C-alpha positions in Angstrom: 0.0 0.0 0.0 2.8 2.4 0.8 4.4 1.6 -2.5 1.2 2.6 -4.3 0.9 5.8 -2.4 4.5 6.6 -3.2 3.9 6.2 -6.9 0.6 8.1 -6.9 2.0 11.2 -5.2 4.6 11.5 -8.0 4.0 14.4 -10.4 4.1 12.1 -13.4 1.5 9.7 -12.0 -1.3 11.5 -13.8 0.5 11.5 -17.1 1.2 7.8 -17.0 -2.4 7.0 -16.2 -3.5 9.3 -19.0 -1.2 7.5 -21.4 -2.5 4.1 -20.4 -6.1 5.3 -20.6 -5.6 6.8 -24.1 -4.0 3.7 -25.5 -6.6 1.4 -24.0 -9.4 3.6 -25.4 -7.9 3.5 -28.9 -7.4 -0.3 -28.7 -10.7 -1.3 -27.1 -13.1 1.3 -28.6 -11.2 2.5 -31.7 -10.1 -0.9 -33.0 -6.5 0.1 -33.2 -3.8 -2.5 -33.5 -1.5 -2.0 -30.5 1.6 -3.1 -32.3 1.0 -0.8 -35.3 0.1 2.1 -33.0 3.2 1.8 -30.8 5.5 1.3 -33.8 4.2 4.2 -35.9 6.7 6.9 -36.7 4.1 9.6 -37.2 3.4 10.2 -33.6 7.0 9.7 -32.5 8.2 12.4 -34.9 5.4 14.6 -33.8 6.2 14.1 -30.1 9.9 14.7 -30.6 9.4 18.1 -32.3 6.8 19.1 -29.8 8.8 17.7 -26.8 11.8 19.9 -27.6 9.8 23.0 -26.8 7.4 21.4 -24.3 10.2 20.7 -21.8 11.5 24.3 -21.4 7.9 25.6 -21.5 7.2 23.1 -18.6 10.2 24.4 -16.7 8.9 27.9 -17.0 5.4 26.9 -15.8 7.0 25.1 -12.8 8.7 28.4 -12.1 5.4 30.3 -12.4 6.0 31.8 -15.8 4.8 31.2 -19.4 6.3 31.6 -22.8 4.1 31.7 -25.9 6.6 33.4 -28.2 7.7 29.9 -29.3 5.0 30.1 -32.0 6.9 32.7 -33.9 10.4 31.5 -33.0 10.1 28.2 -34.7 9.5 29.7 -38.2 12.1 32.4 -37.3 14.7 29.6 -36.8 13.7 28.0 -40.1 13.7 31.1 -42.1 17.0 32.4 -40.7 18.7 29.2 -41.6 17.1 29.0 -45.1 17.7 32.7 -46.0 21.4 32.8 -45.0 22.3 29.3 -46.3 19.8 28.7 -49.1 19.4 32.2 -50.5 22.7 33.9 -49.8 24.8 30.8 -50.0 26.6 31.2 -46.6 27.9 28.1 -44.8 25.2 26.1 -43.0 27.1 26.7 -39.7 26.4 30.4 -40.1 22.7 29.8 -40.6 22.5 27.5 -37.6 24.5 29.9 -35.4 22.3 32.9 -36.5 19.1 30.9 -35.8 20.2 30.0 -32.3 21.4 33.6 -31.7 18.0 34.9 -32.5 16.6 32.5 -29.8 19.1 33.9 -27.3 18.2 37.5 -28.1 14.4 37.0 -27.9 14.8 34.9 -24.7 16.9 37.7 -23.1 14.2 40.3 -24.1 11.5 38.1 -22.6 13.4 37.4 -19.4 14.6 41.0 -18.8 11.1 42.5 -19.4 9.7 39.9 -17.0 12.0 40.6 -14.1 12.1 44.4 -14.6 8.4 45.1 -15.1 5.3 44.0 -13.4 3.7 42.9 -16.6 2.9 39.1 -16.6 5.1 37.0 -18.8 2.1 35.8 -20.7 1.5 39.4 -22.0 5.2 40.0 -22.6 5.7 36.9 -24.7 2.4 37.6 -26.5 3.9 40.9 -27.6 7.2 39.3 -28.7 5.1 36.6 -30.5 3.3 39.2 -32.6 6.5 41.2 -33.1 8.5 38.3 -34.3 5.8 37.2 -36.7 6.0 40.6 -38.3 9.8 40.6 -38.3 10.0 37.1 -39.9 7.4 37.9 -42.6 8.8 41.4 -43.4 12.4 40.3 -43.5 11.6 37.3 -45.7 9.8 39.4 -48.3 12.3 42.2 -48.1 15.4 40.0 -48.4 14.1 37.3 -50.8 10.8 38.5 -52.2 9.1 35.3 -51.1 7.5 33.8 -48.0 9.3 30.5 -48.5 13.0 29.7 -49.2 14.6 26.5 -50.3 18.0 25.2 -49.1 20.3 22.2 -49.5 22.2 21.3 -46.4 25.6 19.5 -46.5 25.8 15.9 -45.4 27.1 16.6 -41.9 24.2 18.9 -41.2 21.7 16.4 -42.6 23.3 13.7 -40.4 23.1 15.7 -37.2 19.8 17.6 -37.7 17.8 16.4 -40.7 18.3 12.7 -41.4 15.6 10.0 -41.3 16.7 7.1 -39.1 15.4 3.9 -40.7 13.8 6.0 -43.4 11.0 7.1 -41.2 12.1 8.4 -37.8 13.5 11.9 -37.6 16.9 12.4 -35.9 15.4 15.0 -33.7 14.1 12.1 -31.6 17.7 11.5 -30.4 18.0 15.1 -29.5 14.7 15.0 -27.6 15.8 12.0 -25.6 19.2 13.5 -24.7 17.6 16.9 -23.9 15.0 15.3 -21.6 17.7 13.2 -19.8 20.0 16.2 -19.2 17.2 18.5 -18.1 15.7 15.8 -15.9 19.0 15.3 -14.1 19.4 19.1 -13.5 15.8 19.5 -12.3 15.7 16.5 -10.0 19.3 16.0 -8.9 20.8 19.5 -8.5 20.2 22.6 -6.5 18.9 24.4 -9.6 15.9 22.1 -9.6 15.2 23.0 -6.0 15.5 26.6 -6.8 13.1 26.2 -9.7 10.4 24.6 -7.5 10.9 27.2 -4.8 10.4 29.9 -7.4 7.1 28.3 -8.5 5.9 28.0 -4.9 6.7 31.6 -3.8 9.1 33.7 -5.8 9.4 36.4 -3.1 10.3 33.9 -0.4 12.7 32.2 -2.8 14.4 35.6 -3.5 14.6 36.3 0.2 16.2 32.9 0.8 19.0 33.9 -1.5 17.9 32.1 -4.7 19.0 34.1 -7.8 15.4 34.3 -9.2 16.2 36.9 -11.8 19.1 35.0 -13.4 17.0 31.8 -13.2 14.1 33.4 -14.9 16.3 34.9 -17.7 18.0 31.5 -18.2 14.6 29.7 -18.5 13.3 32.1 -21.1 16.6 31.8 -23.1 16.3 28.0 -23.0 12.7 28.1 -24.2 13.5 30.5 -27.1 16.6 28.6 -28.2 14.8 25.3 -28.1 12.1 26.8 -30.4 14.6 28.1 -33.0 16.5 24.8 -32.8 13.3 22.9 -33.8 12.7 25.4 -36.7 16.3 25.0 -37.8 16.0 21.2 -37.8 12.8 21.3 -39.8 14.4 23.5 -42.4 17.3 21.1 -42.8 15.1 18.1 -42.9 12.6 19.4 -45.4 15.1 21.4 -47.5 12.8 24.5 -47.2 11.3 27.0 -44.8 8.1 29.0 -44.6 7.1 32.0 -42.6 3.9 30.2 -41.5 3.7 27.4 -39.0 4.6 27.2 -35.4 1.5 28.6 -33.9 0.1 25.2 -33.1 3.1 24.5 -30.9 1.8 27.0 -28.4 -1.4 25.2 -27.6 0.1 21.7 -28.1 3.1 22.4 -25.7 0.9 23.8 -22.9 -1.5 20.8 -23.2 1.4 18.4 -23.1 2.9 20.1 -20.1 -0.5 20.1 -18.2 -1.2 16.5 -19.1 2.4 15.8 -17.9 1.5 16.8 -14.4 2.6 20.4 -14.2 0.3 22.7 -12.3 -0.7 26.0 -13.9 -0.1 27.6 -10.6 3.6 26.5 -10.6 5.8 24.7 -8.1 4.8 21.1 -9.1 5.9 18.9 -12.0 8.6 16.7 -13.4 10.5 16.1 -16.7 9.3 12.5 -16.8 5.8 13.7 -16.6 6.3 16.3 -19.4 7.9 13.6 -21.5 5.0 11.2 -21.0 2.5 14.0 -21.4 4.0 14.8 -24.8 3.8 11.2 -25.9 0.2 11.1 -24.7 -0.8 14.2 -26.7 1.0 12.9 -29.7 -0.8 9.6 -29.6 -4.1 11.4 -29.3 -3.3 13.7 -32.2 -1.8 11.2 -34.6 -2.9 7.8 -33.2 -6.5 8.5 -34.1 -5.6 7.9 -37.7 -4.9 4.3 -36.8 -8.4 3.8 -35.4 -11.9 3.6 -36.8 -12.9 6.8 -34.8 -14.0 9.8 -36.8 -11.1 12.3 -37.0 -13.5 15.1 -36.0 -13.7 13.6 -32.5 -10.0 14.2 -31.9 -10.4 17.7 -30.4 -13.1 16.4 -28.1 -10.8 13.7 -26.8 -8.0 16.3 -26.3 -10.4 18.6 -24.4 -11.6 15.8 -22.1 -8.1 14.6 -21.6 -6.9 18.1 -20.6 -9.8 18.6 -18.2 -9.1 15.2 -16.6 -5.4 15.9 -16.4 -6.0 19.2 -14.6 -8.2 17.5 -12.0 -5.8 14.6 -11.5 -2.8 16.9 -11.2 -4.4 18.9 -8.4 -5.4 15.6 -6.7 -1.9 14.1 -6.9 -0.4 17.3 -5.6 -2.7 17.3 -2.6 -1.8 13.6 -2.1 1.9 14.4 -2.3 1.5 17.2 0.3 -0.6 14.9 2.6 1.9 12.1 2.5 5.0 14.2 2.6 7.6 13.1 5.2 6.7 14.2 8.7 8.9 14.8 11.6 9.3 11.7 13.8 7.1 12.4 16.7 8.8 9.8 18.9 12.0 11.9 19.0 12.3 14.1 22.1 11.6 17.7 21.6 14.2 20.4 22.3 13.6 22.1 25.6 12.0 25.5 25.3 14.1 28.5 26.0 13.7 29.8 29.5 
């Protein structure tokens, strides 16, 4: 019984139950073949691209912040790489570096405005989202005269960022696994993770306790922005082209994946494992429905029900974790009161 309680009070408990529930629903009621569904490359590729941005968005939500500018930074990363390399013929390394540099710059702007003003990060990143959309479109038309640009990446860039493993699985899957492992270690095994959870619980108290909340906030926004431009750059190299459109769906999809993964909207609670599993769950719901006999028009209803259930479960599991948190051994003698 204690083992079950220990599992259920974990932040990722809800996401694992959601994943099992979705798979069982598709198999039992949708007529999906479990082997075909699990082995499909479509949802894995979808999850990898989404997961690269969902993890830093989840970290920001744990810290009590939010970044929706990723919707414009993904095409910004794609177009920057394509314009510099495909249109102007510069080395691919220059295009990659410039794409990541844009992520750093926008992340710094988001972070600095968040810590130096009283404006919520949602509004700040909404402003940078709209601004970057205009910049990407205007720059593309001004520099190339088109809203799409083709490029041909060299073999080494294709190997690292744009190859298809086994002819179907995108190499970004490897980056996603590595990214999740590194961030998971930092969040759950180092002091930076403790600082992050403290910030989400009460940022003022965390600052008073000596935690560098400003630097942590800026670093999180930079990580989120760079991850988004990295995904855009990988897509440009994979598909040999870039467009100014696309990326907006990542905002909604990332937030849903994070919430399904066990992160509370109020901050201070969550895990990388939960975000990872939540991304897989959302990807299976979005892409797995094509392997069932269910009408595709029902997918949004399934996502909505899953999101609502996840929010309710996450709060329940957090309350359970707080209730069963380790308590002081009452059998130990108390210290004598000061005279």
